[in-house]
C-alpha positions in Angstrom: -31.6 -44.2 -82.9 -33.2 -41.9 -80.3 -29.9 -41.7 -78.4 -28.0 -40.8 -81.6 -30.5 -38.0 -82.3 -30.1 -36.6 -78.8 -26.4 -36.7 -79.1 -26.5 -35.0 -82.5 -28.7 -32.4 -81.1 -26.5 -31.7 -78.1 -23.4 -31.5 -80.3 -25.1 -29.1 -82.7 -26.4 -27.0 -79.8 -22.9 -26.8 -78.3 -21.5 -25.7 -81.6 -24.2 -23.1 -81.9 -23.5 -21.8 -78.4 -19.8 -21.6 -79.1 -20.4 -19.7 -82.3 -22.8 -17.3 -80.6 -20.4 -16.7 -77.7 -17.6 -16.1 -80.2 -19.6 -13.5 -82.1 -20.6 -11.9 -78.8 -16.9 -11.7 -77.7 -15.9 -10.3 -81.0 -18.6 -7.6 -80.8 -17.4 -6.7 -77.2 -13.8 -6.3 -78.5 -14.9 -4.1 -81.3 -16.8 -1.8 -78.8 -13.7 -1.7 -76.6 -11.4 -1.0 -79.5 -13.5 2.1 -80.6 -12.1 2.0 -84.1 -15.4 2.7 -85.6 -18.8 4.3 -84.6 -20.9 1.9 -82.5 -24.4 1.1 -83.7 -25.8 1.1 -80.1 -29.1 -0.8 -80.9 -27.3 -3.4 -82.9 -24.5 -3.8 -80.3 -27.0 -4.2 -77.5 -28.8 -6.9 -79.5 -25.6 -8.8 -80.3 -24.1 -8.5 -76.8 -27.3 -8.8 -74.9 -26.2 -6.1 -72.5 -27.5 -2.5 -71.9 -24.7 -0.3 -73.2 -26.7 2.9 -72.5 -26.6 2.2 -68.7 -24.0 2.7 -66.0 -21.2 0.1 -65.9 -18.7 -1.3 -63.4 -16.1 -3.4 -65.2 -14.4 -6.3 -63.6 -11.4 -8.5 -64.5 -11.8 -11.9 -62.8 -9.2 -14.5 -62.8 -7.6 -17.5 -61.1 -3.8 -17.3 -60.9 -2.3 -19.9 -63.2 -0.3 -21.4 -60.3 -3.4 -22.5 -58.6 -4.3 -24.9 -61.5 -8.0 -24.4 -60.8 -10.3 -27.0 -62.5 -13.2 -25.5 -64.5 -12.0 -22.0 -63.8 -14.2 -20.4 -66.4 -17.3 -22.2 -65.1 -16.5 -21.0 -61.6 -16.0 -17.5 -62.7 -19.3 -17.5 -64.6 -21.1 -18.6 -61.5 -19.2 -16.2 -59.3 -20.1 -13.1 -61.5 -23.8 -14.2 -61.7 -24.0 -14.6 -57.9 -22.0 -11.4 -57.4 -24.5 -9.5 -59.6 -27.3 -10.5 -57.3 -25.3 -9.5 -54.2 -24.4 -6.1 -55.8 -28.0 -5.5 -56.9 -27.4 -5.0 -60.6 -30.2 -3.9 -62.9 -29.7 -6.6 -65.5 -27.8 -9.8 -66.2 -24.0 -9.1 -66.0 -21.9 -9.5 -69.1 -19.1 -12.1 -68.9 -16.5 -12.7 -71.7 -13.8 -15.3 -71.4 -10.3 -14.2 -72.4 -8.4 -17.4 -71.6 -8.9 -20.6 -69.6 -8.7 -18.8 -66.3 -9.6 -15.2 -67.0 -12.7 -13.3 -67.9 -13.9 -9.7 -68.5 -17.2 -8.8 -66.9 -19.5 -5.8 -66.5 -22.1 -5.1 -63.9 -25.0 -3.0 -65.3 -26.9 -0.3 -63.4 -29.7 2.0 -64.4 -28.2 4.9 -62.4 -24.8 5.6 -60.8 -24.3 2.9 -58.2 -22.9 3.5 -54.7 -20.9 1.2 -52.6 -20.2 -1.3 -55.5 -16.5 -1.7 -54.5 -17.4 -2.5 -50.9 -20.1 -5.0 -52.0 -17.7 -6.8 -54.5 -14.9 -6.9 -51.9 -17.2 -8.2 -49.2 -18.7 -10.8 -51.5 -15.4 -12.0 -52.8 -13.5 -12.2 -49.5 -16.3 -14.2 -47.9 -16.1 -17.0 -50.4 -13.7 -19.9 -49.7 -12.8 -20.4 -53.4 -13.0 -16.8 -54.7 -11.1 -15.8 -57.8 -9.1 -12.6 -57.8 -11.0 -9.4 -58.9 -9.9 -6.1 -60.3 -12.7 -3.4 -60.3 -13.1 -0.3 -62.5 -15.0 2.8 -61.4 -18.6 3.3 -62.3 -19.1 5.1 -65.7 -21.9 5.5 -68.2 -22.7 4.7 -71.8 -20.3 3.3 -74.4 -17.4 5.6 -73.3 -17.9 4.5 -69.7 -18.0 0.8 -70.8 -14.6 1.2 -72.2 -13.2 3.5 -69.5 -14.2 1.3 -66.6 -12.7 -1.7 -68.3 -9.4 0.1 -68.9 -9.3 1.0 -65.2 -10.0 -2.6 -64.2 -7.2 -3.8 -66.5 -4.8 -1.2 -65.0 -5.7 -2.3 -61.4 -5.1 -6.0 -62.4 -1.7 -5.1 -63.8 -0.7 -3.8 -60.4 -2.0 -6.9 -58.7 -0.1 -9.2 -61.1 3.1 -7.3 -60.7 3.0 -8.0 -57.0 3.2 -11.7 -57.9 0.8 -12.7 -55.1 -0.8 -16.0 -55.9 -3.5 -15.6 -53.2 -6.9 -14.3 -54.2 -7.0 -10.5 -54.1 -9.5 -7.7 -54.7 -8.2 -4.4 -56.0 -10.1 -1.4 -57.3 -9.2 1.6 -59.4 -10.7 3.7 -56.5 -8.3 2.2 -53.9 -6.1 5.1 -52.6 -3.0 5.5 -54.8 -3.6 2.4 -57.0 -4.4 4.4 -60.2 -1.2 6.4 -59.7 0.7 3.2 -59.1 -0.7 1.7 -62.3 0.9 4.5 -64.3 4.1 2.7 -63.9 3.1 0.8 -66.9 5.1 -2.3 -66.3 8.5 -0.7 -66.1 9.2 -2.5 -62.8 13.0 -2.7 -63.3 13.3 1.0 -63.8 11.0 1.7 -60.8 13.0 -0.7 -58.6 16.2 1.3 -59.2 14.4 4.6 -58.6 12.8 3.4 -55.4 16.2 2.2 -54.1 17.7 5.6 -54.8 14.9 7.4 -53.1 14.5 5.2 -50.0 18.0 3.9 -49.5 18.2 1.0 -47.1 14.5 1.5 -46.3 13.8 -0.3 -49.6 15.2 -3.5 -48.3 13.0 -6.6 -48.4 12.7 -7.3 -44.7 9.7 -7.5 -42.4 11.1 -4.7 -40.2 11.6 -2.4 -43.1 8.1 -3.2 -44.4 6.7 -2.0 -41.0 8.8 1.1 -41.2 7.7 1.9 -44.8 4.0 1.4 -43.9 4.2 3.6 -40.9 6.1 6.4 -42.7 3.6 6.2 -45.6 0.6 6.5 -43.3 2.3 9.3 -41.3 3.0 11.4 -44.4 -0.5 10.8 -45.6 -1.8 12.1 -42.2 -0.1 15.4 -42.8 2.8 14.3 -40.6 0.6 14.0 -37.5 1.7 11.3 -35.1 -1.8 11.3 -33.5 -3.7 10.8 -36.7 -1.3 8.2 -37.9 -1.5 6.3 -34.6 -5.3 6.3 -34.9 -5.2 4.9 -38.5 -2.5 2.3 -37.6 -4.0 1.4 -34.2 -0.7 2.1 -32.5 0.4 4.4 -29.7 1.7 7.7 -31.0 5.1 7.1 -29.4 5.4 3.9 -31.4 4.6 5.8 -34.6 7.2 8.5 -33.6 9.8 5.7 -33.0 9.1 4.0 -36.3 9.2 7.2 -38.3 12.6 8.1 -36.7 13.9 4.6 -37.5 12.7 5.0 -41.1 14.6 8.2 -41.5 17.7 6.5 -40.1 17.3 3.6 -42.6 16.8 6.0 -45.4 20.0 7.8 -44.5 18.8 11.3 -44.8 15.8 13.5 -43.8 12.8 14.4 -45.9 13.4 17.9 -47.0 13.0 18.9 -50.7 12.0 15.4 -51.9 8.9 14.6 -49.9 6.9 13.9 -53.0 9.5 11.4 -54.2 9.4 9.7 -50.9 5.7 9.5 -50.8 5.5 8.2 -54.3 8.2 5.5 -53.7 6.4 4.4 -50.5 3.1 4.2 -52.5 4.7 2.0 -55.2 6.2 -0.3 -52.5 2.8 -0.6 -50.9 1.1 -1.7 -54.1 3.9 -3.7 -55.9 5.4 -5.2 -52.8 8.4 -7.5 -53.3 8.6 -6.7 -57.0 10.1 -3.3 -56.3 12.2 -4.1 -53.2 15.9 -4.8 -52.9 16.7 -8.6 -52.6 16.4 -10.1 -49.1 19.6 -10.3 -47.3 21.1 -13.8 -47.2 
């Protein structure tokens, strides 16, 4: 009889926890939707999270191809331990969205510094880390939504790249927010990139090196010396690769420099998804 009572209690507690978590998730979605004014005090009580503070939103997931067992349990532990490593001011908020994905928020009493570096270092040091997309710090309810939207956009870029390996991307990574504006129109972008880059858009290791060198070179104000320092190469190597990239493109950069830089940026973030098929 005692065993039956214990089992009944455990079953009832699990149902209660599931109901409470469902209500919490519903409240979070309502806050994110912003369709009606938010009663801050009530929302804070329901969500058990300080909405008046500064927030850094995360999207945390295991790629479906990994078939990770107990993915949500691992994500929950990951975020809690990450919160300690990132020196949050209160318990992080974690909301499951499917069997292998969760939304999370790290709360801070004041604008945090170095959060992206801390999250990236923590994630990349773990042998079984999930992938993480990071929004920028923002404050109050509007910031709660804004940081989450940024994390979602960063994740969309990571998913479009179709990389099954764990990755950490952040809204603040150079060029990522601009790349996210593509909005999922990968097919149209692929055609445009091929028009802008010509043969340089080919999916080969050599063209990848040339694209990366040209991207860094243009970002360094066309300075071979600065690009060499960033790429850890000799300036003559940079000069050679830039020349080869121009040959592969088929024409010099004259009036369409912005297009070239944008095309190279998209290739950098979306990878194979935007490249011409590999030669057989």
